[in-house]
N, C-alpha and C positions, 0 to 999 in steps of 0.2 A: 504494500500500500504506500510505502514511503516514496516510491518512484512513480507515483500517480498511476498505479496499476499497469505500468509498462512491463513487458516481458523482459526480464534481465537475462542477457545472453553472454556467452563467452565472446571474446573479440572476433574470433574467426567466424563463429555462427552469426554474429551481428553483421559482419560484412556480407555474408551470404544472403541474409534476410534483407539487407539494405539493397543489394543488387536486385532481388525479387521485387521490392517496392518500386525501384526505378523502372524496371521492365513493365510492371503493372500500370504505372502512371505515365508511360511513354506517350501514348496518344492523347490522353486527357487525365487531368488531375494534377496534384502537386505533392511533393515530398518535402516535409519540414524537418530540418535537422537543428537540434540545439546542443550546445556544448558548454559545460561549466566545470569549475573546480569542484571536486567532491571530497569531503573529508571523512566519509564513512559513517556519518550520523544517520540514524534512522528516525529520529524525532526532531521536530523544529526547536530552535533555541528560543527561550523566552526573551521578549524585548527588554524587560526590566530585570535588574538584579542578576547580572552575569556573575554567577558564583565562581565558576571555575573556567579557566581558558582551556580550550580543547585543541591540542596540537597533534595532528596525525603523524605517525612515524613515516608514512610514505605518501607523497603527493599523488593524488589520483584525479582523473578526469572522467566526468560522466557525459556520455553521448546519448541523446534520445533521437529517434526518428519516427515520424508518423505520416500516414497518408490521410489522416482524418478519421480512419476507422481502426486500423491496426497500429499498435504502438510497440516499438522495440527499444531496448536500451542496453548499454554495456558500460562497464567501468574499466578504464585503461590505467594501469599503474605506470609509474615513471620508468620502471625497468623495461616495459614492453612498448613504450610510446614511439620509439624510432621505427621499429618493425611495423607497428600498427599504422603510423602516419604514412609510410610508403605505400602500404596496401590500400589505405583509405584514399590517398590522392590519386592513385591509379584507377580506383573504382569511380571516383568523381569525374576524372578525365574521360573515361570510357563512356560515361552516361551523359555527358554534356553535349554530345554531337547533335542531339535532337532539339536543342534550344532554338528559339526564334532569333534570327539575326536582326540587329537593330538596323532600321532604315537609315542609310548614310546620305540620303538626299539633303543637301543643305539649301535653305531658302536663300536665293540670291536676291538681296535687296538692291534695287536700282539706286545708284549713287546720283547725287545732284549734278555731277559733271556730265553724265550721259543724257540728261534730259534737255 
């Protein structure tokens, strides 16, 4: 429940499922990816009265992806971040070929000299 009922996966399984989400949404739909620092807490921190400061032994990163229906997530530790980042960037690069290209037509304003 702490991860908003997203299915927590291993890094490899997350990348596989993310590929499936991209393929499913290739013709229509969107995939939303969020990324944030994750300290391993499972309960929110109270706003008032910070009794103890919580410092995790290992910095981690939480990734979530959703198409609006299915939610997946993974936690990447600092030890595996380089390996994960390479696989993740390759996956993104492979799935960005279907994006709409920006229209590069520039509106030519007539200058006063040509009138």
